[in-house]
Steps between C-alpha positions, in 0.01 A plus 500: 500500500422856563599755238471874560497804274652824632233762483256212433548138622436163349486166662534184296406146549509231226382143514444199270132523599263782584658739744314552825705749707720799469749689723546873462754750643505877492821658403643856440656683205866402431785734424748341257829617360593318180725798397606810693163636610252352740162464358170400660313256278211255516636139513380145590632394832741777510709355214587598142410293307210353696491146642509204257168302498562121441213284397447177305281454198144422622542704818232756615656837576349742759625853549343742739594860407434775758581845365635733761681727248394833335497312162202314343632160390444175320727191493530318157621144486714535183451201267256312715207388275230559762286223355150532665645807702514796272392727790835427657723629210565824672482729200421847612146613373483199272419210734470698816497852657811558694530425883468840649706623802382337824308227312578134431442222243577132484635345187429130467559287204625160376830459315444230238657394168834694538844461662796727515579850607245787493472805729258719676487876496279807561284598194439871569730752319860473603452321836643182342843680534522380853183260555614185327646154580548149361221244461650149454288219383661153553355167374259314707661273773658199329525653149843586374626789292549418132873573547767379752416586857712805590699507830338824590249755369576875515253792429659796318270812498604788289363829604528876414567769758430875533633711781162676529149446621289273286248765451766704308502234225150614394632839401558587143779524408586227755844457680750254349580207721825499692585129489385132438491255778576116534302357795472862637867584472682732265852347551834641458452729200403782756717620774210504752411131432836340422485287806131403452485245218297177462735204530419137383722248666558192282678166518716411220330230275151575635207614280268777611165613365486871461144639514531837326247772503511847346290707734638834366235744439603614162829341369606197314810354656784283363629243746835325485734294725874527459664186340182290535221388268156422614224268372157644466233255602190716545370839405198651661428179683488296180759233445738542193739293309811535689699791344852594589602863493764733648267799508119546532257784464196552725232756433302646792265230609694209354646207698763242414606179674850399416745234624842614600772245558791625717758348259776765504809526718443594863475878522236784491305587186267799423137464420406807325210697345505804274203671327403415152388831330331435169341839434649690211409835667388561845510722798815495717627144525509313831841412658721276298707362785556129527321372827681209668426214724761229575539118476744390774639148469555304812873535584544835323704750696392852575807640316388342175383762235182407344489408130299766321210430266556608143171676434361577159722765344188717434209548722282537190615169361175395332675200342602364839153536644335345197727206477422397853134573484441328155690175576291383792262199413243313701556157664298285281334229708609674814270575798200703383612528145218501255537519108423811307144528405494507123155646432469877577157661581613859555784672316620833618767741365580750787734788465648638819734778601528826695286799450494844642158471654478362855237258594407380147327217680247658745472271802171487682485720812197393696482122434749247360460398141442135583227595749331705221519214271358246753211724604441614147536874598514730191708807443823359650664358192434446121536165332665638190877446521599451130653190355714715263646853540258753377774673285756302289844651489879408496482382853851426580645811315236748602579872452268792526435666165137593481227633738329158505829346607532748777166399639639152553743638774195591702276189523129513583415457861262213571430187690471235237513118532521197269254231579591137431288192492582242759763247387564686172863496371636857457799597289643850556784651294630791706672755277738746658488854353741782456264752645709705746764243497571128421546315821463149634167470708442209739131404431350314793161311477313431818329171550681303225827370349534551140708320226759736352493382140749730371691837500611726234623847415331758271140473401320164531412375144271198523591355160861503603497446874218277574674198353796554732302466819592208731192276558702205634672602814462876551589668835226563754486837689270735689730786412684546175727781364377640168823578313562873430368591161383132470226254576399188698231245411309350797219235536305403800173318590241715664389240765490730802190702539543865637661824408874485437737785413780479240744774562855624494680398821698823505298719752616821328324393175150409650392863510564539134266233389692161466214317672179324391250251631363156393160390633467125466141401501357218705503140388204255496508392868524665842860361530589700186321816596612809697364463854378796707766720678582435866276694735811689636627624158637847561273783393611813323531853621448802279857626540655466145850561631519152652435330160716719277818699518474878451520641151751780449779505232604208289775296634596146591645348803800269451 
């Protein structure tokens, strides 16, 4: 099955055993017009979003990327564990140097131990805006879902659109987005797109599995279907206890699988998204228009007026977002479920938030961090990421009063990692701070799922909050929203050797330091050790502009 990327192309084959061949096609740039203005963008196979990749658990996935664009790129397989294949993670300057223009690279990895909806996307600054698509992992042949088999499965990919060149998103201050998209369409909220809206045709009484992905670059999104409830059965490709809801929240980078039963009178019903803006103070806000797609029952007439979704009354409704996020639990005994490890080897308390200094994490420029680790090259990074914040303060309610507090707004620039012993159990309490503003941050960990043991608001107090943590059936995620002015407690087993980044999945926040790296050391056997990189791993250039966006004035792109 050939896949192609505009400005660079991809071909994809996937098999139940080792892949042995590939087909490639050259394509050209594509001009699209989601709103009123035509825009030339890099896409996969000329479509926005890119093609859906369908695999089964246990398959080997092979993707050949040939870069004919002016951009240097990597492709990240968001949420895939990459067991025994950390060089395939696609994290720019962490696991590989980018694929330079007129060069190519083959991603090849096994998909094991996970089922559900994930996605793939570019992992170089802002290119994810148009280079993304669904990655659906179904059970092996003959294995059922742990829920009733749906009549049909439907990917819903949420995106974010700017009527400008992607390069302009690197400017500071950056432009505000014009719209959000559902499967590449802005719907009837804009005059230029009122006749271009995604429509899901349904049959009354049938049940559909919605595979929902928030691929938006920088914005959390509420999702709601008029007059219908859904049943959540999976988040981030981890099965959940069935949870009924009439509204959901997805942070950038999160996925949700939900069953929708067409149990309403024959007619048309809006499926809608609207941004969730949790920041208490921020640069100009993104558009607040409701973006619609449509459910059309078989037998509905074109003269029928769609029923409208009653969206949250306030787009900064922290309570609505928290209610959905905190009520999800794992499906105990379900496929790939494992109990929470009770013994903890490493405990970390990490504060995170925005600063005013760009590139607080200095990415390497001449070699990837994982190569530097594997070849024991000194001078690329330091192994001194702290387990505790160097300064204690009122994290959630931070206000600048003294000179020492002013310095906290301008963090030290360095490339610092935290090294973990193989198979150690790691607990991280991530504390959101009020530096600059309180805001929900979607923290994404490469290479692992983690148990989300608990959420809270204000400062985390161990004596009070540790006893509230869920050690029985906590939800599993690869991306979690840290509540504004609050905290989240996570736990994972470091059983995947390599270099793995833990970062905010809002691209606008990465230059301001919400990113760090774990290095997991080798285990006792070759099977549990980091293997040499592939011989064709991309090499770096000395042009820093392909790794980092330019530094000018402070500003965020929403």
